[in-house]
C-alpha positions as CSV (number, residue, x, y, z in Angstrom):
1,M,-8.0,47.0,13.2
2,E,-5.4,45.6,15.4
3,R,-5.6,42.2,13.6
4,R,-5.5,43.7,10.1
5,R,-2.2,45.6,10.9
6,F,-1.1,42.4,12.5
7,F,-1.5,40.4,9.2
8,T,-0.2,43.5,7.2
9,R,2.8,43.8,8.9
10,L,3.2,40.0,8.8
11,G,3.3,40.1,4.4
12,T,1.9,37.8,2.1
13,G,4.8,35.9,2.0
14,T,5.1,34.7,6.0
15,I,1.2,34.0,5.5
16,A,1.4,31.7,2.6
17,T,4.3,30.2,4.4
18,L,2.2,29.5,7.3
19,L,-1.1,28.3,5.1
20,A,1.2,26.0,3.3
21,V,2.7,24.1,6.6
22,P,-0.1,21.8,7.5
23,L,-0.1,21.0,3.5
24,M,3.5,19.6,3.8
25,A,3.1,18.5,6.8
26,N,0.3,16.3,5.3
27,T,3.0,15.4,2.3
28,L,5.4,14.1,4.6
29,K,3.2,11.8,6.4
30,V,1.8,10.5,2.8
31,L,5.4,9.7,2.0
32,K,6.3,8.1,5.4
33,Q,3.3,5.6,5.2
34,R,4.1,5.2,1.6
35,K,8.0,4.5,2.8
36,K,6.6,2.0,5.2
37,G,4.0,0.5,2.9
38,G,1.2,2.3,4.1
39,I,-0.4,3.5,0.9
40,L,0.7,2.3,-2.4
41,G,1.0,4.7,-5.6
42,K,-1.1,4.5,-8.4
43,E,1.3,2.6,-10.6
44,E,2.0,0.3,-7.8
45,I,1.1,-3.3,-7.1
46,Q,0.7,-5.5,-3.7
47,H,1.5,-9.0,-4.7
48,M,0.2,-11.2,-1.9
49,V,-0.1,-14.9,-1.6
50,I,-1.7,-17.1,1.0
51,F,-0.5,-21.1,1.7
52,D,-0.3,-24.0,3.7
53,L,2.5,-26.3,3.9
54,H,3.1,-29.9,4.1
55,H,5.3,-29.3,7.3
56,D,3.5,-28.9,10.8
57,K,2.7,-25.0,11.5
58,G,5.5,-23.2,13.7
59,S,7.9,-26.5,13.0
60,E,11.4,-26.2,12.0
61,L,10.7,-26.9,8.6
62,A,7.9,-24.7,8.4
63,L,10.1,-21.8,10.1
64,K,13.3,-22.8,7.4
65,F,10.6,-22.4,4.3
66,L,9.6,-18.9,5.9
67,N,13.0,-17.4,6.3
68,D,14.2,-18.6,3.2
69,G,11.5,-17.2,1.3
70,Q,12.0,-13.9,3.2
71,R,15.8,-13.9,2.5
72,I,15.7,-15.0,-1.1
73,L,12.5,-13.1,-2.4
74,S,13.2,-9.7,-0.7
75,N,17.0,-9.7,-2.2
76,I,15.5,-9.3,-5.4
77,S,15.9,-5.5,-6.2
78,V,12.4,-4.7,-7.1
79,V,10.9,-6.1,-4.0
80,N,9.7,-3.5,-1.8
81,N,7.9,-4.5,1.6
82,F,8.6,-7.8,1.6
83,Q,6.3,-9.4,4.6
84,V,5.5,-12.7,6.2
85,F,2.4,-13.6,8.0
86,N,0.4,-16.3,10.1
87,Q,-3.2,-16.1,9.0
88,V,-5.1,-15.1,12.1
89,S,-8.7,-15.1,10.8
90,S,-11.3,-17.9,11.4
91,K,-12.9,-16.7,7.7
92,N,-9.6,-18.3,6.5
93,D,-8.0,-21.6,6.8
94,Y,-4.7,-20.6,4.9
95,T,-1.9,-20.7,7.4
96,Y,0.9,-18.3,6.2
97,G,1.0,-15.2,3.8
98,F,3.6,-13.6,2.0
99,S,3.6,-10.1,0.5
100,M,5.3,-7.6,-1.4
101,I,5.1,-4.0,-3.2
102,F,6.3,-3.4,-6.7
103,S,6.3,0.0,-8.0
104,S,5.5,-1.2,-11.6
105,T,4.1,-3.8,-14.0
106,S,7.5,-3.9,-15.5
107,D,9.2,-4.5,-12.2
108,Y,6.3,-7.3,-11.3
109,D,7.5,-9.2,-14.5
110,F,10.7,-8.9,-13.9
111,Y,10.5,-10.1,-10.5
112,T,8.3,-13.1,-12.0
113,N,11.3,-14.0,-14.3
114,H,14.2,-13.3,-11.9
115,P,15.9,-16.6,-11.7
116,D,15.9,-16.5,-7.8
117,H,12.2,-16.2,-7.9
118,V,12.0,-19.6,-10.3
119,S,14.3,-21.2,-8.5
120,F,12.5,-20.6,-5.5
121,V,8.8,-22.1,-7.0
122,E,10.8,-24.8,-8.6
123,I,12.8,-26.1,-5.7
124,R,11.0,-25.3,-2.5
125,W,7.5,-23.8,-3.2
126,K,6.4,-26.6,-5.5
127,K,7.5,-29.5,-3.2
128,E,6.9,-27.8,0.5
129,V,3.1,-25.9,-0.2
130,T,0.0,-27.9,-0.3
131,R,-2.4,-25.4,-1.9
132,F,-2.2,-21.5,-2.0
133,Q,-4.1,-18.6,-3.2
134,E,-2.1,-15.5,-5.1
135,I,-4.0,-12.1,-5.1
136,D,-2.5,-8.9,-6.7
137,F,-3.9,-5.3,-6.2
138,K,-3.5,-2.1,-7.8
139,P,-5.1,1.0,-6.0
140,F,-9.0,1.6,-7.5
141,F,-9.0,5.0,-6.5
142,K,-5.8,7.3,-8.3
């Protein structure tokens, strides 16, 4: 009986607020993860490329290529969460990786045709990369 009076005194608005707090907390958690690149939105594309360079692993020329790639490509306005990777799996013999996220197919197309990307590919990529594998993903479950 005391419990009923307690909930009656609280009122439905207070109870609804208390029930909504976990839902809002989860929404904020998802938004933070998306901001950090943890979860793709249904229209987002994760573009990744793994590759090897003519340069020795860890050499100054390799580091220059990776730094220049990050600096140039991440400054294209539609590129989100640009990352540079060292490949560590024994199941894969590529050395490095680039990863980035686009909000939409039109952003991906904009990036592909952007003069800074085209220039990087023509001047650096084609001359310094020995082989590569490119993959692009959208979420399967929406």
